[in-house]
N, C-alpha and C positions, 0 to 999 in steps of 0.2 A: 487574407486568401486570396483578394483581386490582385496584390502586388505579383505573388506567385504567377498567378493566371496570365498576367501578361507578360512578364519575364518568359514562359513557356512559350508562348505564341511567338514571341520573337525567336527563339530557340528553334520551335517547328517548323519556322520558314525556310532554316537552312537544309531540309531534306525534302527534296522534291516527291519524294514516295508518300508523304504524309501532308505534306501542304503544294495545293495547286489551285489555279485561278482564283487566288486571294481566300481558299476557303481550306480548313482542317479537314481531313479524311479521317474522321475518328475513328472508322470501322477499322482501317488501314492499320492506324497509331494501335489499337487494341491487339490487332492480330501479330505486329511487330513486338511488341510488349510479352504476349504469351508465348512467341517464340524465343524469348530471349535475345533478339536479336543484336549481333555486335555493336552495327553501326548505330543504333537508337541509344545503347547504352552508353557507347563512347560521348556521344552527342549531349546525354543527360550529365555525365561525369566534368564536362568541359564547363559545368555552370555550377557554382559554387551553392546556390540557395537550392537547385534540383538535387545536386549531390546529397547535401544534408538533409534533403526530405525524404528521399526515395531510396537512400543506401543506408545500410547499418553496419557496423562493424563486428566480427565474431573471432571469434579466438577457437582455431581450429588445430589442436597438437601443438599448441604454444605459438603458433602463427596467427598473426593478426590478418582477417582478409574481408574484403569489403562485399555485400551481398546487396543484389538488388531487390526492392519487395516489390514486386510487381501486381501483386494484388491491392497494395494503397496506390500503386501509380494507375491503375487501371480504374480504380474505384473513386479516384480523383478527377480524372480526365474524362469519366462518365457521370460525372456529379451534375446535377441539374443547374448549379450555378455556373458550370464550364460549357461556354456556348450552348446555351439551353436551346432546346427546338421544342416542337408541339409533341412530338412522340417521346422525347424525354420526360417533358411535363406530367404528361398523361400517365406513363409509366411508373413514376416516382409518386405520381397521385394515388393511383390506386393500388401501388404496393405490388404489384406480379413478377418483378423482375428483381433481381441482386446482380450486380457487375456483370450484366449482361445475359444471365442464365434465367431459364423460368425457372421458378422455385419447384413446380411439379417435378421438372426434370432433374433438377440439381437435389433434390431430397435433402435439402438443409432447413432448418429452422435460423431464421435470420432477424436480428434483434436491432431496429434501426431508432433513433431518438434524434432529437434535435442536438446540432452542435457535437455530432458523435466522433468527428475526425481532429475536433480541438483539442486544446489543454485547459483544463482548470486546475491551477498550480495550488490554489486552497489556501488555507489558514485558518488553524483552529481558534475558537473563541476562548476567551478567558473564562475557566470552570467556575470563580466565583464571582461574574460578572451577569451573565446569563442574558445579553441584550441581543436587540434584534436589528439593530441598525449596523450592520456588517457588511463592509463593502472591499473586504479583502479577498474575494472569489471571483474575479473575472475570467469568462471564457476568452482564452487567446487563441484566435485562427493561426494555423501554421505560418504564416508569414509575417506576423509578428514575434516570431521567435527567432532572436538570434544565438543569445548564449543563456538562455534558462537553466537548459541541459548540461553545460559546462560544469566540472568539476568546481567546487566553492572551497575557499581556505579556510580552514577551523581554526579554532581559538580557545582560549580559557581551558587547556588540557589539566587535567589532574588525574592521578593513579591513586586510588584507594586498594591497601592490601589488609584491611583489618585491625592496624595498628595505629595509621596517621594519613593524612592526605599526603601524598609525594608530588613533588614537581615531575613531568614527565620528562624523559631524557632520551627515549628511544621507543621503540615498538617491538614487540617480540610477534610470532607468527601467530601463536597460539591466545593473543589477547581477545580479552572480552571487552567490550565496547559499546557505550552508552552515547548516543550522538541527540542533542537538542537543537532540534529546528526542523522547517518543513519537510515532511517527510519523503514527497517525491523528489525533491532537490537533493535531499539525502541520500536516496537510493542509486541517485544518476553520480552521486560523490562516490559509492561503492563498488562503480562499474570497473574500475581499472585492476582493483585490489583483490575483489572477490567473485569476478563474473567466473558461473561454472562452480563455485566451490560450497555453495551452502547446500546442506543435505536437507534441511526442512523448514517450512517458514508456516507460523500459523499468526494468524491476526482475526484480531476481535473488532472491526470497523464499525464506526456509528450504524447503527440499524436503521436510521432515517424515519425515526417518531419524532411526533410533533414535543415530546417532552425531551429530545437530545439538547445538551446546552452545545452542541456540535453543529453550530447552524450557519448557515450560506445563505445570503442575500435575502433574509426576510423568512424563506422556505425553502427547505433542501428538495427540490421536486425529483421526480424519477431521472428526469434527462440529467440534471446536472450531477447527481448522485452517481450515476450510472459512468458518466463521463469522467468523473473524479476517480472512480474504482480502475477504470480502463486503464487510464494513464498510470496508475501505479501497479497493475498487474503485469503492464506490458513490461516493464523493467526487471518486474521481480522475477519474472519468469527467465530472463537472460541470467540472473544472478543463482538460480536454481541449478544444482548439478545435473548430470546426464539421469543419475539414480534418485534425484531428490523430488520430494513430494510438499504440497501446499493444502493446509486444513484453513478452511474461511467460516467462521460461526456468525450466524443470522438470525434472524427471527422472520414472521410470517410477512413483515412491511416488503423488504426486497429480496427473500432469497430466492424467488421463482423467476424473478428475472435475473438474477446474479447467475442461476445455474447456467441460463442459456448465454450469457456474457462469457461465463468461465469456459463453455464448450468452443465459444468461438477464439478465445485467447488461445487456452492450452490443449484445443483439439477435443472433439466430444468422445474421442476413442481413449482419451486422458482420464476421463471420469471413473473414480473406483467407487467411491460409495456415497450414498446419502445418510449420515448418521442422525439419530432424533435423541437429543438428551432431555430426560425427564426431569424438569425443573419445578413441577407443579408443588404448589400447596394450595389443599383444597379448604381454603377457608379466608375469610376476609373479602375485598371486595370484587376480586374475581368471579367468587361464586352467585353475585346478584345477578350476572346476567343470565339471561332466559336462552341459553345456549350451551353447547357444549364447552366444558372449562378448557381454557387454554392453558397449556401446561408444558411446553416444550421448546427449546432452540433448536436450529438446525447445523449442523457441523457439514461442508462439502468438502470432500476429500478428493483430490486431485493429484496425478503424478507426471512428473515431465515425460517420461516415457511409459506407455502402457503395460509393457511386462516386466522392465527391467527398473526395478525400485526396491528400496529399504523396506521389508517389513519385520517387525519381530511378533509373533502372534502374543497376545496377552491373555490372561485368565482373570474371573471374577468368580464370585462366590454364589453358590447356587441360590435358588429362592426357596424360602422356607416352605411354600407350598410344595416343592419337588422334593427336599429332604424329609417331610412329615410322612412320605410313603415306607420310609425305611422304618418299619414297624414291628417286624420280624425279629427275633432274637434267637440265636443256634447256642449250642452248649457251651461255646466259650465267650459268651454274654455279648458277642458284637452283634450290632444291629444289622440288618440287611433287608432287600428288596429283591424278589424274583422279577428279574427283568426276561428279556424274549430268550428264556431258555438258559439264561445265565444268572448266577447270583449274585449282585451288586452289594459290595459292603460299605456302610455310611462313612466309615473313616476314611476308606481308602477314595472314596468320590470326593468328600470334602477336601481332603489333600491334593488331589487331583486339579480341583476347581473346575470351572467352565469358559470354554472358549468365548473370548467377548464378541458379540454380535454387533449389529450396527442399530440398535436400540439400547442407549447406557441408561438405567433405571438406579445403579447401585451409588452413584457419585451425587452427592447432595449440595444442591447450591446453597447461596447463602440467602435467598427467600427461606429455606428449610432451617438454616441453623445461622442465623443472623448474628449469634453473641461467640461464634467460632474466634480462636484467640489469633488465628493469622489474617484476621480483618484489618485493612489500613485506613477505613473509614473513605471508602471509595465506591460510588454505587454499583458500577457495573465490574466490580472484581470478580475473577473468576478463582475458583479452588485449586489449590494446588495438585488435588490428585485429578482432576481433567486434565492439565499440562503433563502430569507425570504420565499418564496414560499416554498419550499424542507423541509424547517425545521418546518413552521407551520403545515404542511402537515404530516408529519412521526415521530412527536415529540410533548411532553407537557411540561409545565413547570417543570423544574427541571431535566429533563431529560438531559443524557448525547450525546453530538454529538462529532463524531471523523472525524478529516481531517488528514492524514498522507502525503500528498502533500500539505503543508499549503499555500506555495507559498506568495500571498502578506495579506493573514490572512484575506480575506473577510467571511470566515465560521465562525470564533470566533467571527469578527466584529458583525455579525449579530446574532449569538447565544448568546452573550452577553448581547445585547439591547432585545433578545426576552425571556430573564431570562431562559436560558437553560445553562447547565454546558457543557464545552469544552474540547478537549484536540486535540492541535494541534502539529505536527510534520514537522519539516523541516530542511535539512543539509545545504543548499547555506548560507554561513555566510551573506553575502549581503541580503539575502532575511529574514533572521531571525531576521535581526535588522529591516527591514521595517514593519513585521507584529511586532514585537514586540513593536515598536513606534507608529505603529496604534493602537493597543491595549490600549496603554498608552494614548492617545487621547480619546478613547472611555469611560475608566473609569474616566477619568478626565470631561468628556461630552464635548468635544473640536472637536469632528470629525465632517466633513461636509457630512456624508451619508445620503441616501434618508431615511432611516429608522429613523435617527435621528431627521430630521425634521417632518416626518410624525408622530411621536409618542412623540415630546417634548422631547427627551431625554438628561437629565441633568447631567448625567453621574453617579457613583456608582460601587459598586462590586470590585473586585481585580482579578488578577491571578500570578500565582507562574511561574517562570521562570527558567529551569534546563537545564545543557549540560551532554551528554553521556562524561564521561571522556576518552580522547583518550590515545594512547599508541601507536602501531604500525601507527595508524591511521597520527599521526603526522609527520612520517616519509614518508607517503604517500603523503602529501600534501608538504613537502619541496623537494621531488626529482619532483614533477608536478612545482614545483616553479623556480628550479636551472634550469640558463642558460648557464653554462658551465662545463666542465669535471670535473675542480679542484673542483668547489662546491658540486659535486656528490661524489666525492671521500671522501672530509671532512662529508659530510653526512653519507657515508658510514662508515667511522672510528665509529662516534657516534652510529650507528647501533649496529657495532661488540659489543660494551659495553653494550647496554641495550634494544636492540630491542631483538625480538622472530622471529627467521628463520624458514622457513620447514626445517623438520625432515630429509627431504632427500638432503640436500642442505650440500655441502661439501666446506667447507670456504678455506682450504687449496689449493682449486686448483685455486682460485680466483687470478689470474693473473692480477697486474695494466697496466702492458704494452699491454698485449692483448685487456684488456677492454679499452683502449685510443683509440684502432684501430677502434672500435664500432663509429656508428654516434651518437650523442647526444640521440636521440630519441632510439636506441638501447639501451643503458646505462641506461636511466629511464627504460626501458622495463625490463632489468636483474633485476635491484636493487628491482624494486615493484614484481616481482617473487619471490624474495627470501624471502619475507616476508610472516610470518604465518598469514592468514587472520581471525582467530582464535583469534587474541588477538590485533585487531584492537582497541579495546577498553578494559577499566582493567573491568575484570569480578567481581561481587560482591562476589565469593568465595576466591578471591584474595585480599580483600579491606585489611586485617590487614599485609600483605607484605610491609615492611618497602620501598622496591625499588619504590612503586607507592606514596609515600608520602601523603597519603589520611589524612585532617585534623582531630581531634577529632569530629568536630562539623558537616563533611561531612559523618562520620560514624555513628554519632546519626540519621542524617536525612535519611540516605540510612537505617538504620536498621526500623526505622518508615515507611519509604513509600513502602519497599519491605515486611513488616511485616513479617520479618523471623529475627533469631539470628544471630548475627554478631562475 
């Protein structure tokens, strides 16, 4: 952040309206930004860093335009780290203001946390190792990021059509897609091809419980979790179509913080419903607590536009207690109930069903049915019936459904059988294999899910699998896997030959004997922090560099997928 601040100060000195007598006039600067002053915007556009940080690309009627993010700019220049003064320190300390407005006057609820404007690129732990010495997840300040969000090279393409694995020779507009790799970077890879085209996003992110195998720097605090989610929501919003929707499932650990975050990213007016999913099992260890027995998850439902979004009303069966009221019989033997002056017949009521509300008690969780045939030995797997309801309600045949915490692959499994196009992203290798194998069964017509039985699914369709091509990421994994200092030193030797180090690292000061005095955990942390996180995966712009050994076939496929000249 400091480098960006220094560059901006030099830039502002070129404009006498905002820089006088050796001082920056922050109030005037804020005023000009609010007015979208043309001279100020041109000044910012003249600087590569300022342009990259405060302007975003948008597609409007197929034309690419550049939009000034004035809120982000104003927030940055009024940040207490940028020319702090006593007033700024005080108002930040007591939290009375945000972006220069008193909360009382602004009327907003503002969620603030450490490193909010930074990026947590994130990396999931290996499901089968559950260790806590993970150094994969550094918080990167804006000025440390140069190519992190550039499109990445995809590799290891395969197409599965239910008969055999096929070499990918090209893409169709309606291809289903599974990408293995960091989900934040994968989402940015999808921008060019899918921006504004996704009709529905469903995600079931880590709940941030102490039991999560999804661990970050020993403890996943509120602040790191919120930064992690904010980064991903911002790009997910770009991918949503104008009439698209997003559903996010969480529990009590983070859902209340997350609701405020969603209000900020999508707009409070875009909130549609808080859905309560009853997953209770009133037995076992939960009932020991001397309290109300906890038994639900929450699903937050937001639309891109408040009033213009796809919604197909769903029906559910009536509760038994309601149907028991139909205890009278007419001369035809039909059961009925005298309603408010109307005779309601039981057979008609059952046929019509009941419009689904925002409390879902009729879909069983796997806590309630642990032996369900559709289980794939995945602790947090969601039942197909849950995704069936959401997908049918908020998308139509052929629409694109996205899940970038794909896990066991339930979203893709259901979307495939409901004739939706889907994009799944998963980083953990073991989980990626689980979902890939599960989708193979779907296209072969051999899965045992509830929908396959109900819809008499016989198979069909296909999906394309691809991976982000690793570079520094492979060293991160090797460092995590190493169990001796000797192995770490060998990894360091390879790193010196072909990895990318941070620009501020002085390798001449690396002393092997001093390094050996550190604990193994500290040694891993040192090596991980030396690596430049902008180079975790191979950037598309570097695809022709012989160092990366990208094959001719992969070059051709990347050119087609990214719709760009390489």
